[in-house]
C-alpha positions as CSV (number, residue, x, y, z in Angstrom):
1,M,-13.7,53.3,41.8
2,E,-14.3,52.3,38.2
3,R,-10.9,50.5,38.2
4,L,-11.8,48.7,41.4
5,G,-15.2,47.7,40.0
6,K,-13.6,46.2,36.9
7,S,-11.0,44.3,39.0
8,H,-13.7,43.0,41.3
9,L,-15.7,41.8,38.3
10,K,-12.6,40.1,36.7
11,N,-11.8,38.3,40.0
12,K,-15.5,37.2,40.3
13,L,-15.4,35.8,36.7
14,E,-12.1,33.9,37.4
15,T,-13.6,32.5,40.6
16,N,-16.6,31.3,38.8
17,I,-14.5,29.6,36.1
18,N,-12.2,28.0,38.7
19,Q,-15.2,26.7,40.5
20,S,-16.7,25.3,37.3
21,F,-13.5,23.4,36.5
22,E,-13.3,22.1,40.1
23,N,-17.0,20.8,39.8
24,S,-16.6,19.4,36.3
25,S,-16.8,15.9,37.7
26,S,-20.3,16.5,39.0
27,N,-23.5,15.5,37.1
28,I,-25.9,17.9,35.4
29,S,-29.2,18.9,37.0
30,K,-32.8,18.8,35.6
31,N,-32.8,22.6,35.6
32,I,-31.6,23.7,32.1
33,A,-30.9,27.2,33.4
34,E,-28.4,25.9,35.9
35,N,-26.7,23.7,33.3
36,E,-26.5,26.6,30.9
37,Q,-24.9,28.9,33.4
38,F,-22.4,26.2,34.5
39,L,-21.4,25.4,31.0
40,K,-21.1,29.1,30.1
41,N,-18.8,29.5,33.1
42,M,-16.7,26.6,31.7
43,F,-16.5,28.2,28.3
44,Q,-15.9,31.8,29.5
45,N,-14.3,33.9,26.8
46,C,-14.5,31.1,24.3
47,S,-16.0,32.9,21.3
48,D,-16.2,29.8,19.2
49,I,-18.5,27.9,21.5
50,I,-22.1,28.4,20.3
51,F,-25.1,28.3,22.8
52,R,-28.4,28.2,21.0
53,E,-31.8,28.0,22.8
54,I,-34.7,26.4,21.0
55,M,-38.3,26.8,22.1
56,I,-40.8,24.3,20.8
57,H,-44.4,25.8,20.8
58,G,-43.4,27.9,23.7
59,E,-43.5,24.9,26.0
60,T,-40.3,22.8,25.8
61,K,-36.9,24.4,26.0
62,L,-33.8,22.9,24.4
63,L,-30.2,24.0,24.5
64,L,-27.8,23.2,21.6
65,I,-24.1,23.6,22.3
66,H,-21.3,23.0,19.7
67,V,-18.0,24.4,18.5
68,D,-18.3,26.7,15.6
69,G,-16.3,25.4,12.6
70,M,-16.0,21.8,13.9
71,I,-19.4,20.4,13.1
72,N,-21.5,19.6,10.0
73,T,-23.9,22.6,10.0
74,D,-26.1,21.0,7.3
75,I,-27.0,18.1,9.5
76,I,-27.8,20.3,12.5
77,T,-29.9,22.7,10.3
78,S,-31.8,20.1,8.3
79,N,-32.2,17.4,11.0
80,V,-32.6,19.4,14.2
81,L,-33.4,23.1,13.8
82,K,-35.9,23.2,11.0
83,P,-37.9,20.1,12.0
84,L,-38.2,21.3,15.7
85,M,-38.8,25.0,15.0
86,Y,-41.4,24.4,12.3
87,G,-42.8,21.0,13.0
88,G,-42.4,20.5,16.7
89,L,-41.5,17.3,18.5
90,P,-41.8,14.3,16.2
91,Q,-44.0,11.5,17.3
92,G,-42.4,8.1,17.6
93,L,-43.8,4.7,16.6
94,G,-43.6,3.5,20.2
95,T,-43.5,4.9,23.7
96,I,-41.0,7.8,24.1
97,D,-40.1,8.5,27.7
98,S,-37.9,11.5,27.2
99,I,-36.7,14.1,24.7
100,A,-33.2,12.5,24.7
101,Q,-34.7,9.2,23.7
102,M,-36.7,10.9,21.0
103,F,-33.5,12.4,19.5
104,E,-31.7,9.1,19.8
105,Q,-34.4,7.1,18.0
106,E,-35.7,9.6,15.4
107,V,-33.5,12.7,14.9
108,F,-30.0,11.2,15.1
109,S,-30.8,7.6,14.3
110,V,-28.0,7.3,11.7
111,L,-25.3,9.1,13.8
112,P,-23.0,7.9,16.6
113,I,-24.6,9.2,19.8
114,K,-23.9,9.0,23.5
115,K,-26.0,9.8,26.6
116,L,-23.9,11.6,29.3
117,S,-24.7,13.1,32.6
118,N,-21.2,14.3,33.7
119,Y,-20.1,17.9,33.0
120,G,-16.5,16.9,32.3
121,D,-17.4,14.3,29.8
122,I,-19.9,16.6,28.1
123,V,-17.3,19.4,27.7
124,D,-14.7,16.9,26.4
125,H,-17.1,15.6,23.7
126,I,-18.1,19.1,22.7
127,L,-14.5,20.1,22.2
128,K,-14.0,17.0,20.0
129,G,-16.7,18.1,17.5
130,N,-19.9,16.7,19.1
131,A,-23.1,18.6,19.4
132,A,-24.7,18.5,22.8
133,I,-28.5,18.8,23.3
134,L,-29.9,19.4,26.8
135,A,-33.6,19.5,27.5
136,D,-35.4,21.2,30.4
137,G,-36.5,18.7,33.1
138,E,-34.0,16.0,32.1
139,D,-30.7,15.2,33.8
140,V,-29.0,13.7,30.8
141,A,-27.4,15.2,27.7
142,L,-27.4,13.7,24.2
143,L,-24.0,14.0,22.4
144,A,-24.2,13.4,18.6
145,D,-21.0,13.0,16.5
146,V,-21.5,15.6,13.8
147,S,-17.9,16.6,13.5
148,K,-16.6,17.9,10.2
149,F,-13.5,20.1,9.7
150,K,-10.8,20.5,7.1
151,T,-8.1,17.8,7.0
152,R,-5.1,17.2,4.8
153,A,-5.6,14.8,1.9
154,I,-3.7,11.5,1.9
155,E,-0.4,12.0,0.1
156,E,2.9,10.2,-0.3
157,P,5.2,10.8,2.6
158,Y,7.8,13.5,1.7
159,N,10.7,11.9,3.7
160,E,9.9,8.3,2.9
161,A,9.4,8.2,-0.8
162,V,9.7,4.8,-2.5
163,I,10.1,3.7,-6.1
164,R,7.9,0.6,-5.7
165,G,5.2,0.3,-3.1
166,P,2.2,2.2,-1.7
167,K,2.2,5.9,-2.3
168,E,0.0,6.9,0.7
169,G,1.0,8.2,4.1
170,F,-0.6,9.0,7.4
171,T,-2.4,12.3,8.0
172,E,-3.0,14.4,11.1
173,Q,-6.5,12.8,11.5
174,L,-6.3,9.8,13.9
175,R,-9.4,8.0,12.6
176,I,-8.1,8.2,9.0
177,N,-4.8,6.7,10.1
178,T,-6.5,3.8,11.9
179,T,-8.7,3.2,8.9
180,M,-5.7,2.9,6.6
181,L,-4.1,0.5,9.0
182,R,-7.3,-1.6,9.4
183,R,-7.6,-1.8,5.6
184,I,-4.2,-3.4,5.3
185,V,-4.4,-5.7,8.3
186,A,-8.0,-6.8,7.8
187,T,-8.4,-9.1,10.9
188,P,-10.2,-8.8,14.1
189,K,-7.0,-9.7,15.9
190,L,-5.7,-6.1,15.1
191,K,-6.5,-4.3,18.3
192,L,-6.7,-0.5,18.7
193,E,-6.7,0.6,22.3
194,S,-7.7,4.2,22.8
195,L,-6.3,6.5,25.6
196,K,-6.3,10.2,26.4
197,V,-3.1,11.8,27.3
198,G,-2.4,15.4,28.4
199,K,-4.1,17.4,31.1
200,L,-5.2,20.2,28.9
201,T,-5.2,18.9,25.4
202,R,-6.8,15.5,26.2
203,T,-5.1,14.1,23.1
204,D,-6.4,10.8,21.7
205,V,-3.7,8.2,21.6
206,V,-4.1,4.7,20.1
207,I,-2.0,1.6,20.9
208,A,-2.1,-0.8,17.9
209,Y,-1.0,-4.5,18.0
210,I,-2.0,-7.9,16.7
211,E,-3.4,-10.2,19.4
212,G,-1.6,-13.5,19.6
213,I,1.5,-12.2,17.9
214,V,2.5,-9.2,20.0
215,S,5.0,-9.6,22.9
216,L,2.8,-9.2,26.0
217,S,5.8,-7.9,28.0
218,V,6.4,-5.1,25.5
219,L,2.6,-4.3,25.3
220,N,2.3,-4.1,29.0
221,E,5.3,-1.9,29.3
222,V,4.0,0.5,26.6
223,R,0.6,0.7,28.4
224,K,2.4,1.4,31.7
225,R,4.6,4.1,30.4
226,I,1.9,6.0,28.5
227,N,-0.4,5.8,31.6
228,Q,2.4,7.3,33.7
229,I,2.8,10.4,31.4
230,K,2.0,13.5,33.4
231,I,2.1,16.5,31.0
232,D,-0.2,19.4,30.2
233,A,-0.2,19.0,26.4
234,I,0.5,16.4,23.7
235,I,1.0,18.3,20.4
236,E,2.9,15.7,18.4
237,S,4.0,12.1,18.7
238,G,7.5,13.4,19.7
239,Y,6.0,14.3,23.1
240,I,5.1,10.7,23.6
241,E,8.4,9.4,22.3
242,E,10.4,11.6,24.7
243,S,8.2,10.7,27.6
244,I,8.5,6.9,27.3
245,E,11.9,6.3,25.9
246,D,14.4,4.3,28.0
247,T,17.2,6.9,28.1
248,H,17.5,10.5,26.9
249,L,21.3,10.4,26.7
250,S,21.6,8.1,23.8
251,P,22.0,9.6,20.3
252,F,20.5,6.6,18.7
253,P,16.7,6.5,18.2
254,Q,14.9,4.0,20.5
255,M,11.6,4.1,18.6
256,D,10.9,3.7,14.9
257,V,9.1,6.7,13.5
258,T,7.3,6.4,10.2
259,E,4.6,8.1,8.1
260,R,3.9,4.9,6.1
261,P,0.9,2.6,7.0
262,D,2.6,-0.3,5.1
263,I,5.6,-0.1,7.3
264,V,3.5,0.0,10.5
265,A,1.4,-3.0,9.3
266,A,4.6,-5.0,8.4
267,K,6.0,-4.4,11.9
268,L,2.7,-5.2,13.6
269,V,2.8,-8.6,11.8
270,K,6.3,-9.1,13.3
271,G,4.9,-8.7,16.8
272,K,5.7,-5.0,17.5
273,V,3.5,-2.3,19.0
274,A,2.5,0.9,17.2
275,I,1.5,4.2,18.9
276,L,-0.6,6.7,16.9
277,V,-1.3,10.2,18.1
278,N,-4.1,12.5,17.0
279,G,-2.7,15.5,15.2
280,S,0.5,13.8,14.1
281,P,1.2,12.0,10.8
282,C,4.1,10.1,12.4
283,A,3.5,6.7,14.1
284,L,5.8,5.3,16.7
285,V,6.8,1.6,16.6
286,V,8.4,-0.3,19.4
287,P,10.7,-1.9,20.0
288,M,13.3,-0.8,17.5
289,T,16.7,-2.3,16.7
290,F,19.8,-0.7,15.2
291,L,19.6,-2.4,11.8
292,E,16.0,-1.5,11.2
293,G,17.0,2.1,10.9
294,L,19.2,1.2,7.9
295,Q,16.4,-0.7,6.0
296,A,14.2,0.9,3.4
297,P,10.7,-0.1,2.4
298,D,11.9,-0.9,-1.1
299,D,14.0,-3.7,0.5
300,Y,10.8,-5.8,0.8
301,Y,9.2,-4.9,-2.5
302,E,12.1,-5.6,-4.9
303,R,13.7,-8.9,-5.8
304,F,16.1,-10.3,-3.1
305,L,19.3,-10.3,-5.3
306,F,19.2,-6.6,-6.0
307,V,18.1,-5.8,-2.4
308,S,21.0,-7.8,-1.0
309,F,23.5,-6.1,-3.2
310,I,22.2,-2.6,-2.3
311,R,22.2,-3.5,1.4
312,C,25.8,-4.4,1.4
313,I,26.7,-1.1,-0.4
314,R,24.5,0.8,2.0
315,Y,26.1,-0.6,5.2
316,L,29.6,0.0,3.8
317,L,28.8,3.6,2.9
318,V,27.1,4.3,6.2
319,F,30.3,3.1,8.0
320,L,32.4,5.4,5.7
321,S,30.2,8.4,6.4
322,V,31.2,8.2,10.1
323,V,34.9,7.1,9.9
324,F,36.2,8.2,6.5
325,P,37.2,11.8,7.6
326,S,38.7,10.4,10.9
327,I,40.7,7.8,9.0
328,Y,42.1,10.5,6.7
329,I,43.1,12.6,9.6
330,A,44.8,9.7,11.4
331,L,46.7,8.4,8.4
332,T,47.9,11.8,7.1
333,T,48.8,13.1,10.5
334,F,50.1,10.1,12.6
335,H,50.5,7.2,10.2
336,P,51.8,8.5,6.8
337,E,53.8,5.3,6.3
338,M,50.4,3.5,5.8
339,V,49.6,5.7,2.8
340,P,51.1,4.9,-0.6
341,Q,54.2,7.1,-1.2
342,E,53.0,8.8,-4.4
343,L,49.6,9.5,-2.9
344,M,51.2,10.9,0.3
345,I,53.5,13.2,-1.7
346,T,50.5,14.5,-3.6
347,I,48.6,15.2,-0.4
348,A,51.6,16.9,1.2
349,S,52.2,19.1,-1.8
350,L,48.5,20.3,-1.8
351,R,48.7,20.9,1.9
352,E,52.0,22.9,1.7
353,K,50.3,26.3,1.7
354,T,47.5,25.6,4.2
355,P,48.2,27.2,7.7
356,L,45.8,25.0,9.7
357,P,46.3,21.4,11.0
358,T,44.4,18.7,9.2
359,V,42.0,18.1,12.0
360,I,41.0,21.7,12.2
361,E,40.4,21.8,8.4
362,V,38.2,18.8,8.5
363,F,36.3,20.0,11.5
364,M,35.6,23.3,9.9
365,M,34.4,21.8,6.6
366,E,32.2,19.2,8.5
367,F,30.7,22.0,10.5
368,M,30.0,24.1,7.4
369,F,28.6,21.1,5.6
370,E,26.1,20.4,8.4
371,G,25.2,24.1,8.4
372,L,24.5,24.0,4.7
373,R,22.5,20.8,5.0
374,E,20.3,22.3,7.8
375,A,19.8,25.5,5.8
376,G,18.6,23.5,2.8
377,I,16.0,21.9,5.0
378,R,14.7,25.1,6.7
379,L,14.7,27.4,3.7
380,P,11.7,27.5,1.3
381,K,11.6,24.6,-1.2
382,Q,12.2,26.9,-4.2
383,I,15.6,28.2,-2.9
384,G,16.7,25.5,-0.4
385,P,18.4,23.2,-2.8
386,L,19.9,26.1,-4.7
387,V,21.5,27.6,-1.6
388,S,22.9,24.2,-0.5
389,I,24.5,23.4,-3.9
390,V,25.7,26.9,-4.7
391,G,26.9,27.5,-1.1
392,A,28.9,24.3,-1.1
393,L,30.5,25.0,-4.4
394,I,31.3,28.7,-3.7
395,I,32.6,28.1,-0.2
396,G,34.7,25.1,-1.1
397,E,36.2,26.6,-4.2
398,A,36.9,29.9,-2.4
399,A,38.5,28.2,0.6
400,V,40.8,26.1,-1.6
401,N,41.8,29.2,-3.7
402,A,42.5,31.2,-0.6
403,G,44.8,28.5,0.7
404,I,42.8,28.1,3.9
405,I,41.6,24.5,3.1
406,S,43.4,22.0,1.0
407,A,41.6,20.3,-2.0
408,P,41.8,16.7,-0.5
409,I,39.8,17.9,2.6
410,V,37.0,19.1,0.3
411,I,37.0,15.7,-1.4
412,V,37.0,13.7,1.9
413,V,34.2,15.8,3.4
414,S,32.1,15.6,0.2
415,I,32.5,11.8,0.0
416,A,31.4,11.4,3.7
417,G,28.5,13.7,3.1
418,I,27.3,11.8,0.1
419,C,27.6,8.5,2.0
420,S,25.4,9.9,4.8
421,F,22.6,10.6,2.3
422,I,22.2,6.9,1.6
423,I,20.6,6.2,5.0
424,P,16.9,5.6,4.2
425,R,15.5,7.1,7.3
426,L,16.3,10.8,8.0
427,R,16.3,10.5,11.8
428,S,18.5,7.3,11.6
429,G,21.2,9.4,10.2
430,Y,21.3,11.9,13.1
431,P,23.4,9.8,15.4
432,F,26.0,9.1,12.7
433,R,26.3,12.9,12.0
434,M,26.7,13.6,15.7
435,L,29.3,10.9,16.4
436,S,31.5,11.9,13.5
437,F,32.7,15.0,15.4
438,P,34.0,13.2,18.6
439,L,35.6,10.7,16.3
440,L,37.4,13.5,14.5
441,I,38.8,14.8,17.8
442,L,39.9,11.4,18.9
443,S,41.6,10.6,15.6
444,G,43.2,14.1,15.5
445,T,44.6,13.6,19.0
446,F,45.6,9.9,19.2
447,G,45.5,8.7,15.5
448,L,44.1,5.3,14.7
449,F,44.3,4.3,18.4
450,G,41.9,7.1,19.3
451,L,39.6,6.2,16.4
452,A,39.6,2.6,17.7
453,I,38.7,3.8,21.2
454,G,35.8,5.8,19.8
455,I,34.4,2.9,17.8
456,I,34.7,0.5,20.8
457,A,32.9,3.0,23.0
458,I,30.1,3.3,20.5
459,L,29.8,-0.5,20.3
460,I,29.7,-0.9,24.1
461,H,26.9,1.7,24.2
462,L,24.9,-0.1,21.5
463,V,25.3,-3.5,23.3
464,Q,24.1,-2.0,26.6
465,L,21.1,-0.2,24.9
466,S,17.9,-2.3,25.3
467,P,14.8,-0.3,24.5
468,F,11.6,-1.9,26.0
469,G,13.6,-4.9,27.0
470,T,14.8,-5.8,23.4
471,P,18.6,-5.7,22.8
472,Y,19.4,-2.9,20.3
473,L,21.8,-5.1,18.2
474,T,19.4,-7.9,17.7
475,P,19.8,-10.4,16.0
476,V,23.6,-10.0,16.2
477,A,24.0,-9.6,19.9
478,P,22.4,-11.7,21.2
479,L,22.8,-14.0,18.2
480,I,19.5,-15.2,16.8
481,T,20.3,-17.5,13.9
482,H,17.0,-17.7,12.1
483,R,16.7,-13.9,11.9
484,L,20.1,-13.5,10.2
485,K,18.3,-14.1,6.9
486,D,17.2,-10.4,7.0
487,L,20.5,-8.9,8.0
488,F,23.0,-8.3,5.3
489,I,20.8,-10.0,2.7
490,R,17.1,-10.5,2.4
491,W,16.3,-14.1,2.0
492,P,13.8,-14.8,-0.8
493,R,10.3,-15.7,0.2
494,K,9.0,-19.2,-0.3
495,R,7.0,-19.8,-3.4
496,A,3.3,-20.3,-2.9
497,I,2.1,-23.7,-3.9
498,Y,-1.5,-23.8,-5.2
499,T,-3.4,-27.1,-5.2
500,G,-6.5,-27.9,-7.2
501,P,-7.9,-30.0,-10.0
502,D,-6.2,-27.8,-12.7
503,N,-2.6,-28.0,-11.5
504,E,-2.2,-31.1,-9.4
505,A,0.1,-32.6,-12.0
506,D,2.4,-29.6,-11.9
507,Q,3.1,-29.8,-8.1
508,P,6.4,-31.3,-7.0
């Protein structure tokens, strides 16, 4: 009987909670007891939700609701509890029709406040760090923004460090991120549209763009795709990225992801759209092109001659990181006549004792190199680099001494790995690391002909890729002549000409 009684009580509680959620779209009543019971059913088993009843001279009953740990308790204590409990209701300078109006004009006059009458809206604001005050006999609740909780300080992005440029990055607090963006782009044309995504989390999402510069077709497409997201929770901006990208089958990123406000501001000025998510330090920028993933923030802060030189080196090394091991396999296995005779004799003598084919050796070393790289990222910072370096040295040296791997293979894989580290964006290097393995198989099966087939297939895929209606290989395909100044070289900016009574004679 006791077990049945507990089961009946549990079912009754679940029924009350479900009914409360179903009726969350209804409005509150003037009976504060009914409102209190309804909200307590909504927050059943939520130990962090505080319900505090306040009686003023034994006549007026107030109900204060907030989340413990998410509000500024000093404001609540000094501005609400002490004045009401010891001084009673304050008297306004003019006519006050309701207690909510009194709070709005006198108690919370310097805080962002809202008057709400819908249960669902009240619950949503309470969970975001607002304090709700309900008065007996009134069918409106006053929501005061007194949120205060611990946040991470503004720091330099760990994965996007620069030698010259701003040293601040986004944090997990959405309003801090929009403030940094607004400080850089100080114009009313910078628009920040707010949305809520996620059935359970109700995560705040902001769409940022500059009016008059942004492509309206891209902006409307972003709005449409975000509004069509049907998901229970949005924990990080990656949830948004995966939900609105054009295709899931492409290894190439279709949205730029950055933690730097200066990068977002620069791309907004170029007419792009940024998506910021509360709880995530990573902003999404659309549309993205292939070459943007190979550009670093320093490219726009240093002098153009040095930047142009570094860019040419970067593009060459990125290409070698993908095809260098495949070229080595193809030349040494299928086309030895294309290798200088003395070099080929040296390679053959070093491979004389190795029992495995060249393609298997390279595949094994590439696989182990990727494993060591991933282990270095996942391990604690104190031992991660140590394991990566020592592991590579020990494994490589032991494999060569044991005769399993030839010394040229270690050199080739090491060169390709070093070349891959020159890619400025970490996630922009993922597709190159993935595509190197199928290219190894093609070159090990068909030689240079197979490598050519693989490269052509990748180019065809890149030409067909068009995220948010923008060709991925812009400005090369289609060709946009005036944008080629920021392709292999960064064209110098025009010199500013200042006119005035002091320097008119110096102007050309």
